C-alpha positions in Angstrom: -30.7 -5.8 -11.6 -27.0 -6.4 -10.9 -24.8 -6.8 -14.0 -23.3 -10.2 -14.7 -19.9 -9.4 -13.1 -21.5 -8.2 -9.9 -23.8 -11.3 -9.8 -20.9 -13.6 -10.5 -18.8 -12.1 -7.7 -21.7 -12.4 -5.2 -22.5 -16.0 -6.2 -18.9 -17.2 -6.2 -17.4 -15.4 -3.3 -19.9 -14.9 -0.5 -18.8 -18.0 1.4 -15.1 -17.0 1.1 -15.8 -13.5 2.5 -17.7 -15.0 5.4 -15.0 -17.6 6.1 -12.3 -14.9 6.2 -14.2 -12.8 8.7 -16.5 -10.5 6.8 -19.8 -10.2 8.7 -22.6 -11.7 6.6 -24.8 -8.7 7.3 -22.1 -6.4 6.0 -21.9 -8.5 2.9 -25.6 -8.4 2.2 -25.9 -4.6 2.8 -22.9 -3.8 0.8 -23.7 -5.9 -2.3 -27.3 -4.7 -2.2 -26.0 -1.2 -3.0 -24.0 -2.3 -6.1 -25.7 -2.4 -9.5 -22.7 -2.0 -11.8 -19.2 -3.5 -11.5 -17.6 -0.1 -11.5 -19.4 0.6 -8.2 -17.8 -2.4 -6.4 -14.6 -0.9 -5.1 -16.3 2.3 -3.7 -19.0 0.3 -1.9 -16.5 -1.9 -0.2 -14.2 0.9 0.5 -17.0 2.8 2.3 -17.5 -0.3 4.5 -13.8 -0.3 5.2 -13.9 3.4 6.1 -16.8 2.7 8.5 -14.9 0.0 10.3 -11.8 2.2 10.4 -13.8 4.9 12.1 -15.0 2.4 14.7 -11.4 1.3 15.3 -10.2 4.8 15.8 -13.1 5.6 18.2 -12.2 2.5 20.2 -8.6 3.6 20.3 -9.5 7.0 21.8 -11.4 5.2 24.5 -8.5 2.9 25.3 -10.4 -0.2 24.1 -7.6 -2.0 22.4 -9.2 -5.3 21.6 -12.3 -3.6 20.1 -10.0 -1.4 18.0 -8.0 -4.3 16.8 -11.0 -6.3 15.7 -12.4 -3.3 13.9 -9.1 -2.9 12.1 -9.2 -6.5 10.9 -12.7 -5.9 9.5 -11.5 -2.7 7.8 -8.5 -4.6 6.3 -10.8 -7.3 4.9 -13.2 -4.8 3.5 -10.4 -2.9 1.7 -8.9 -6.2 0.5 -12.2 -7.4 -1.0 -12.9 -4.0 -2.5 -9.9 -4.4 -4.9 -9.1 -8.1 -5.1 -10.8 -8.7 -8.5 -11.4 -5.0 -9.5 -9.4 -3.9 -12.5 -11.4 -0.9 -13.6 -8.9 1.7 -12.4 -5.6 0.3 -11.4 -4.4 3.4 -9.5 -7.5 3.4 -7.3 -7.0 -0.3 -6.8 -3.5 0.3 -5.6 -4.7 3.0 -3.2 -7.3 0.7 -1.6 -4.8 -2.2 -1.4 -2.5 0.1 0.6 -5.3 0.9 2.9 -5.8 -2.9 3.5 -2.2 -3.3 4.4 -2.1 -0.4 6.8 -5.3 -1.5 8.5 -4.0 -5.0 9.1 -0.8 -3.7 10.6 -2.9 -1.5 12.9 -4.8 -4.6 13.9 -1.5 -6.3 14.7 -0.5 -3.5 17.0 -3.6 -4.2 19.1 -4.1 -7.9 18.8 -0.7 -9.3 18.2 2.1 -6.7 18.9 4.8 -9.3 18.3 3.7 -9.8 14.7 6.4 -8.8 12.2 6.5 -7.6 8.6 9.4 -9.4 6.9 10.8 -8.1 3.6 12.6 -10.8 1.6 15.3 -10.1 -1.0 14.1 -11.6 -4.2 15.7 -11.4 -7.7 16.5 -7.7 -7.5 13.3 -6.7 -5.7 11.6 -8.0 -2.6 8.7 -10.1 -1.4 6.8 -9.5 1.9 5.4 -11.8 4.5 3.8 -11.5 7.9 5.3 -13.6 10.7 3.1 -14.4 13.7 4.1 -16.6 16.6 1.9 -18.4 19.1 1.9 -16.8 22.6 4.4 -18.1 25.1 6.1 -20.4 22.6 9.9 -20.6 22.6 10.8 -22.3 19.3 7.5 -23.2 17.6 7.3 -25.0 14.2 6.6 -22.8 11.3 3.7 -23.0 8.7 4.0 -21.1 5.5 0.5 -19.9 4.3 0.4 -19.4 0.6 -2.4 -17.3 -1.1 -4.0 -18.1 -4.4 -4.6 -16.1 -7.5 -6.5 -13.2 -6.0 -5.8 -13.6 -2.3 -3.1 -12.0 -0.2 -1.7 -11.9 3.3 -4.3 -9.2 4.3 -7.0 -11.9 4.0 -5.4 -14.4 6.4 -5.7 -12.9 10.0 -8.3 -15.5 11.1 -6.7 -18.3 9.0 -3.5 -17.7 10.9 -5.3 -17.9 14.2 -6.4 -21.5 13.5 -2.7 -22.5 13.5 -1.5 -20.1 16.3 -3.9 -21.4 18.9 -2.4 -24.9 18.2 1.1 -23.7 19.0 2.3 -23.2 15.4 3.9 -20.0 14.0 2.6 -18.7 10.7 4.2 -16.9 7.8 1.7 -15.5 5.3 3.6 -14.8 2.1 2.9 -12.5 -0.8 4.8 -14.4 -3.5 5.3 -13.5 -7.2 2.3 -11.9 -8.7 0.5 -11.7 -5.3 -0.4 -8.9 -2.9 2.4 -6.4 -2.4 4.5 -8.2 -5.0 2.1 -8.0 -7.8 3.4 -4.6 -9.0 7.0 -5.9 -9.3 6.7 -9.5 -10.2 4.4 -11.8 -12.2 2.8 -15.2 -11.5 5.3 -18.0 -12.4 5.1 -21.8 -12.2 8.3 -22.2 -10.1 6.9 -20.8 -6.9 9.4 -22.8 -4.9 12.0 -20.0 -5.5 9.8 -17.7 -3.4 9.5 -20.3 -0.7 13.2 -20.9 -0.7 13.8 -17.1 -0.4 11.4 -16.9 2.5 13.0 -19.8 4.4 16.5 -18.4 3.8 15.4 -15.0 5.2 14.1 -16.7 8.3 16.9 -19.2 8.7 18.9 -17.5 11.4 16.0 -16.9 13.8 16.3 -18.5 17.2 12.6 -18.0 17.9 11.5 -20.5 15.2 12.2 -24.2 14.7 13.0 -24.4 11.1 13.6 -28.1 11.4 9.8 -28.3 11.5 8.4 -26.4 8.5 5.0 -27.0 6.9 3.4 -25.3 3.9 -0.4 -24.8 3.3 -1.8 -23.4 0.2 -5.4 -22.4 -0.7 -6.8 -22.4 -4.3 -3.9 -21.8 -6.7 -1.8 -21.7 -3.6 -2.5 -25.4 -3.3 -0.5 -25.9 -6.5 2.2 -23.6 -5.2 2.4 -25.6 -2.0 2.8 -29.0 -3.6 5.2 -27.6 -6.2 7.3 -26.1 -3.5 7.3 -29.4 -1.5 8.7 -31.1 -4.6 11.8 -28.9 -4.7 12.3 -27.6 -1.1 13.7 -30.2 1.2 13.1 -28.1 4.3 9.4 -28.6 4.0 8.3 -31.5 6.3 4.6 -31.6 5.4 2.3 -30.0 2.9 -1.4 -29.4 2.6 -3.3 -28.2 -0.5 -6.8 -26.9 -0.2 -8.8 -26.6 -3.4 -5.7 -26.5 -5.6 -5.5 -27.5 -9.2 -3.5 -30.3 -10.7 -3.5 -28.6 -14.1 -4.7 -24.9 -14.1 -4.7 -24.7 -17.8 -7.3 -27.4 -18.1 -9.5 -25.3 -15.8 -9.3 -22.2 -18.0 -12.4 -22.6 -20.1 -14.6 -22.8 -17.0 -13.1 -19.9 -15.1 -15.2 -16.8 -14.5 -14.3 -13.8 -16.6 -13.1 -11.8 -13.6 -10.7 -14.6 -12.6 -9.3 -14.8 -16.1 -8.8 -11.1 -16.2 -6.9 -11.0 -12.9 -4.7 -13.9 -14.0 -3.9 -12.3 -17.3 -2.8 -9.1 -15.5 -0.8 -10.7 -12.8 0.8 -13.2 -15.1 2.0 -10.4 -17.3 0.1 -11.7 -20.3 -0.9 -9.5 -23.2 -4.2 -11.1 -24.0 -6.4 -14.1 -23.1 -4.6 -16.4 -25.5 -1.3 -15.7 -23.8 -3.0 -15.9 -20.4 -4.2 -19.4 -21.2 -0.7 -20.5 -22.3 0.7 -19.2 -19.0 -2.0 -21.0 -17.1 -1.1 -24.2 -18.8 2.4 -23.9 -17.3 0.9 -24.3 -13.8 0.7 -28.1 -13.8 1.8 -30.8 -11.4 2.2 -33.3 -14.1 5.5 -35.2 -13.7 6.3 -33.6 -10.4 4.3 -35.3 -7.7 6.6 -38.3 -7.4 9.1 -35.9 -5.9 6.8 -35.0 -3.0 7.8 -37.6 -0.5 6.6 -35.6 2.5 3.2 -36.3 4.1 0.7 -34.5 1.9 -2.9 -33.7 2.6 -5.3 -32.8 -0.3 -8.6 -31.2 0.8 -11.3 -30.6 -1.8 -15.0 -29.8 -2.2 -16.9 -31.8 -4.7 -19.1 -28.8 -5.5 -16.1 -26.7 -6.6 -17.2 -24.6 -9.6 -13.7 -23.5 -10.5 -11.6 -26.6 -10.4 -13.0 -30.1 -11.2 -12.9 -32.4 -8.2 -11.4 -35.1 -10.4 -8.2 -33.0 -10.4 -7.9 -33.5 -6.7 -8.3 -37.3 -7.1 -5.5 -37.2 -9.7 -3.2 -35.2 -7.4 -3.8 -37.6 -4.5 -3.3 -40.6 -6.6 0.1 -39.5 -7.8 1.4 -38.5 -4.4 3.7 -41.1 -2.8 2.4 -40.2 0.7 -0.8 -38.4 0.1 -4.2 -38.3 1.8 -7.3 -37.1 0.1 -10.2 -35.6 2.0 -13.2 -34.9 -0.3 -16.2 -33.1 1.1 -19.3 -33.9 -1.0 -20.9 -30.6 0.0 -17.8 -28.4 -0.2 -17.4 -25.5 -2.6 -14.1 -23.9 -3.8 -11.6 -24.2 -1.0 -14.5 -25.6 1.1 -15.2 -22.0 2.3 -18.9 -23.0 2.9 -17.7 -25.4 5.6 -14.7 -23.7 7.2 -15.6 -25.4 10.6 -14.7 -28.7 8.9 -11.7 -28.1 6.8 -9.8 -25.6 8.9 -9.4 -27.6 12.1 -8.7 -30.7 10.1 -5.8 -29.0 8.3 -4.4 -27.3 11.4 -4.6 -30.5 13.5 -3.1 -32.6 10.7 -0.2 -30.1 10.3 0.4 -29.9 14.0 0.6 -33.7 14.2 3.0 -33.9 11.3 5.3 -31.3 12.8 5.1 -32.5 16.4 
């Protein structure tokens, strides 16, 4: 029988894996092999290797689209191999690098104009992936912000939802996230990262930076609203499954989630981790968010109480709340509802 960590990962994250593009059959076969948590990374890495081999075989045959799609699946497999796995941090770093490389291989086949952008940031750098819609001259830009354990390598299909509607996307690994997690830590003032990203893109003639939106998922929902409170270049903001007060959520968080937060917040132990989590609050800030703001939430969310979404929406001067009674965390069990809603709403706000 699977140990509690494996069981918790399966129960909490299967809808998310599927929404981001992991085949459900792959999920079931891979997790069926895992009895102990220390086996998680290798099982998912094996799946990534299999898709990587399919991609390379397709390349040899000149089948570019097939290769690109397989590279996306490889990137997702590698990403989910290591996203919550802290057993061996060096092996975790190695597999994370494989996810990054596989996604850029996918870009070469499926979106050759996609760009990696390195952003100067407080003596180091952040990284984002810029993708533009085909045939657009100066499209609006939507910043896509990950949450606690997500990263830009998870967002290929999420980006497509916006690109097919004529919006450029910039998926950002901010402080404590993705490629930046080795050099930076989670911090409450995420707006500094958004400012740095917009500054880095400010002189581009192929983007309309007079029309910028920001969308955050999970903890990224907090980051998005916080950034909108301080960054005047943001014209519209959407928060999906984000907390109002992350510290208040701490007692109910799964152990794996707490451990990842402690590590990436630079905390020494759980007590300090909880204190750092308490700094991630929107209390006293939302009156500053005068832009149109969309709050999307699932009432079955087991990580963040749905009442926090109601509080967020109530304090926003120009907020709209969409509460799905059947939705789970980030509504990943109903992506066909929330994703087009958010992309259409953002497109209308930036039109």
